[in-house]
N, C-alpha and C positions, 0 to 999 in steps of 0.2 A: 504493500500500500504506500509506504514511504517513497519507494522508488518511483511509483506511478505519479505521485504528487510532485516529485522533483522534476520528472519529465514534463508534466503539465505546466509547472511554474516556469521551467526553462523555455517552453514553447511560447508561453504568454509574454515572457520578457523579450524573446526574439521578435515576436509580432509587434510588440510595442516599439522596439528599436527600429524595425523596418518602417513602421508608420511614421515615427518621428523623423526619419530620414526623408521619407516621401514628402511630409509636410514642409520640411525645411527647403527641399528642392522646389516645391510648389510655390512657396512664399517668394523665393528668389525669382521664379518664372513670372509671377504676377508683377513683381517690382520691375522686371525687364520689360514687360508688356506696357506698363505705365510710361516708361521712358520712350518706348516706341510710339505710343499713342501721342505723347507730347510732340515728338518729331514729325508726326503726321498732321499736327496743327490742331488737335482737339483741345478744347478749353480745359484749363486745369480743374475748374470746379466740376465739370462733367466727368473728368477722369477720376477725381477723388470720390465722387458720389457713386459712380458706376462700379468701381473696384473696391469700395469700402466693405461691401457685404459679400464679396466673392469668396466662395469656399470650395475646397476640393470635394467633388461629389463622387464618392466611390461607386454609388449605384449607377451613375452614368457610364462609367467604364465597364462595370459588370454587364449592363444592358447592351453596350456596344459590342462587347466581346462574346456575348452569349445569345445573339439573336437566333431564334429557333430555326433550325433547318429541317422543317417538316416536309416529308415527301408528299406533295400534293399533285393532283391533276385538276384540270378545270372543272371536271365533274364533281370533285369534292370541295373545291375552292368557292365556286359560285354560290352554292347553298349556304355556306358560312358567311360570306361577305355580303350576299344579297338575299337574306332570308325574307320570308313573306311579310313579317312584321315591319321590316325596313321599307319594303315596297309600299305597304299600306301607309306608313308614316310619310314617305316621300310624296305620295299622291295627295294626302291630307294637307301637308304643308304647301305643296304646289298650289292647291286651291285657295288656301288662306292668304298666300302672298301673290296670287296670280296677277293682280293689277301692276304691282311694282316689278315683278319678274318679267312680265311681257314688255314693260316699258324699257327695262334694261336690255332685254333680249333684242329689241328693235334698234336701240341706240348702238349696241356693240356688234350686232350681226351674229349672235350666238343664241341658238334655241334655248328657251328657258329650262326645258327638261334636263339638259346637260348641266346647267348651273346647279340645279337641285341635286342631281346625281352626284356631282363632285362634292357638294356640301355634305351630303349624307355619308359618303364613303370616307371623306377625310376626317370629319369630326363628329359624326353621328348627329348632324344638323346643329352643330355648335355645342353639343353637350359634353364632348370629350376633347379638351384642348391641351391637356397636359398641365402639370403643376410644378414643373422644374423652373427655377430662376434661369432665364435665358443666358444671362452673362456668365453665371457660374457654370452652366452646362457647357457653353462654348469654350470657356477658358480651360475647363477640365479636359475636354476632348483635344484641344490644341496642345495642352501639356502632355497628354498621353503620347503624342509624337507620331503616331502611325499615319495621320492625315493632317499634320500640323498646318500646312499652307492653306488647305481647304477651310479649316475651322478658324484660322486667323482672319481669312477674308470675311467669314460670317460674323466674326466678332467686330470687325471695323464697321460692317454694315449695321450691326446691332447698335453700335454707338451712334451711328448716323440717325437711326430711328429715334433714339432717346434725345439726341440733339435737336431733332425737328419737333419734338413734343407730341408725337403720336400716341405715346403711352408713358405712364409713370414707371419708374424703376420698381416700385412696389408691386405693380400689376403686370410687369414684364415677365410673363410665364409662358411656358411651352412644353414640348415633349423633351425627353432626355437628349434628343439629337439637335434641339434648338428650333424645331418646326413650331409655328405659332398660329394661334387664333383659329377661327372657324374654317379658314382655308388651309391651315397647316403649311403656310409659306415659310421657307427659310428666309433669314434676313435679307439676303441678296435678291431673292424673288420678291419680297415685300417692296424693296426699293425700286424694283423694275416694273411691278405690275399693280401694286395696291392703289386703291382709288378712294378719294374722299367724296363719295357720291352725295352725301347730304350737306356738303359744303360747310361743315362746322369747324374746319381748320385742322382736322385730324383724320388720318386714314386708319380707322378703327375696325380692324378685322376681328377683334376680340368680342366686342359687345354690340356693335352696330350691324345688323343683318344686311341692310342695303349696301353698306360699304363692302361687306364680304361678298355679296352677290355680284356687285359691279367689278370687284377685284378678280373674281373667278372669270367673269366674262372678258375682262380686259386681257387676262393672261392668255385665254384661248384665242382671242382676236389677234394679239401680237404673235402668237404661234402659228398664224395662218388659217384660222378657222373659216369655213365657208358655210353659211347657213342655208345655202341651196342644196346641201348634201346632208346625209345622215352619216353614221360612223362606219357602217359595214353590215354584212349579213352572213349568217351561217350557211354553208353550202355542202353539197355532197359531191364527192369525186367519182369519176367513172372507174371501172375495174382496170387494173394495170396502168394507172395514171403515172406519168413520168414526173418523178419528184424534183426534177431540175427547175420546174416552174414555181416551186414553193420558195418563199422568201427565206434566205439562208439564216441560220441561227448562230449563236455564239459570238456576236459582235462585241467588241470592247468599247467602241465609241459611237456616239450618235452619228457622226459623219460616215463611219463605215456602215452603220445600219441603213442610213439613207441611200447609200450607194447600192446596197443589196435590194432595197425597196425598188429602185429604178430597174434593176434587172428582172424583177418579178412582175412589175406593173404592166397591165394590158387593159385594152378596152373590154367592156362587158361582152361585146359581140365575139371577141376573140376567146374569152373564157367559155362562152356558150359553145363555140366551135370545138374547143378542147374537151367538151363533155361535162363541164361543171353545171350543176343545177341547184336550185334553191333547196333548203333542207327538206321541204315536203316533196321534192322531186319535180316540181314545175320549172318552166323556163326562167332564166334570169331576166330582169327588167330590160326592156328595149330602149335604153337611154344611152346617150353618148357620154359615158363616165368611165374613168379608168380606176383600176383597183389592183392591189397586190394580194397575193394568196398567203395568208398568215396561218401558221401552225403552232398554237400555244403549247401543245404537248408533243405528240408524235403522230405518225401517219394514221394511227388507229383512233386518235382523239378527234376533237372538234376542229373543223377547218372553217376559216372565214375569208371572204373577200372583203378587204379593208380599203375604205376610201381615204381621200386625202386628210379628212378630219381625224382619222386614226393617228396620223403622224403628230397632230397637235396634242392628243391625249398621251402619246408616247414621249412627247417633249415634257409634259407635266411629270410623268413617272415612267421610265423606260422599262416597263414590265408588261408583257402580253396579258398576264392575268389581271393586272390593275386596269389597263386600258379597256379590256373586254368587259370587265365588271361595270365600268362606267357606262359603256354602251348598252349593256344588258339592263341595268337599272333605268337608264333613260328610256329604253323601249318599253319597259314595264310601266313607267309613269304615263307614257303616251298611249300604250296599247295594253291595258290591264288584263286582257283575256289571253295573252300570249302564253 
């Protein structure tokens, strides 16, 4: 028993020593960041207030290093991400906010159902925004070092948000990764796309729904959205279909992915000639529209002809599952009997 207690005490002392060393390094890192912020021209008062409450968030590192690698297929993913209750809630909230949603949709050229779908999938219609202090989360992730440059860019963007007065430091909360508000924008995305729709002087994606709606619409518009198109449609392939026509997978950058998109992209008439049909077996629409053939899983899984708007959804989050779930929820909002 005494030996076991000695081992336990030794382990606790070692843990305490490691933590003290980490804290010391973190404190020095924060001090260096403050000097760098000064050199970038940030006001001293802003620097002092923003960094005064910064703490090393061990849970942030744990969350970053232990993201679940669940083996999913689209068949298992969609029911979890877009359950019937979320579809019902999306349709209910669409009706409640229909007037302002349609106004924003017309102004930005983005169908309202896609605004609601992204709102629902990103933050459960504003209910789940994250409770981590954004500055602490970003400093912790930058300090961790694996993606320091990325998170330092986000940190400077976060300081710009505070400098502009869009949110108070006390209320500046988000996910462990620094994604914020009802739109779950990262700070750089906020600075590029957030909108002060109600003209109160603040781009408030946290508590002002119309700002969140307009910010989502503005993001999609800037990403090339075309409201004359939908997002895509599920299709059936003919027997012995040549896989060379499917958009290639495993791309590391968006530029590479877009190049592969071009290789797959064809007019719907050409896809019809290659034997593709709608999911119910009927002919493809006879419209002059191009699409790429997207395979979220493998050749035995669901296949989609994706239109240009799919590229905008993939700009938001380069995940076939995410982009497809947005399209699926938007369809269920518009066509509840699907």
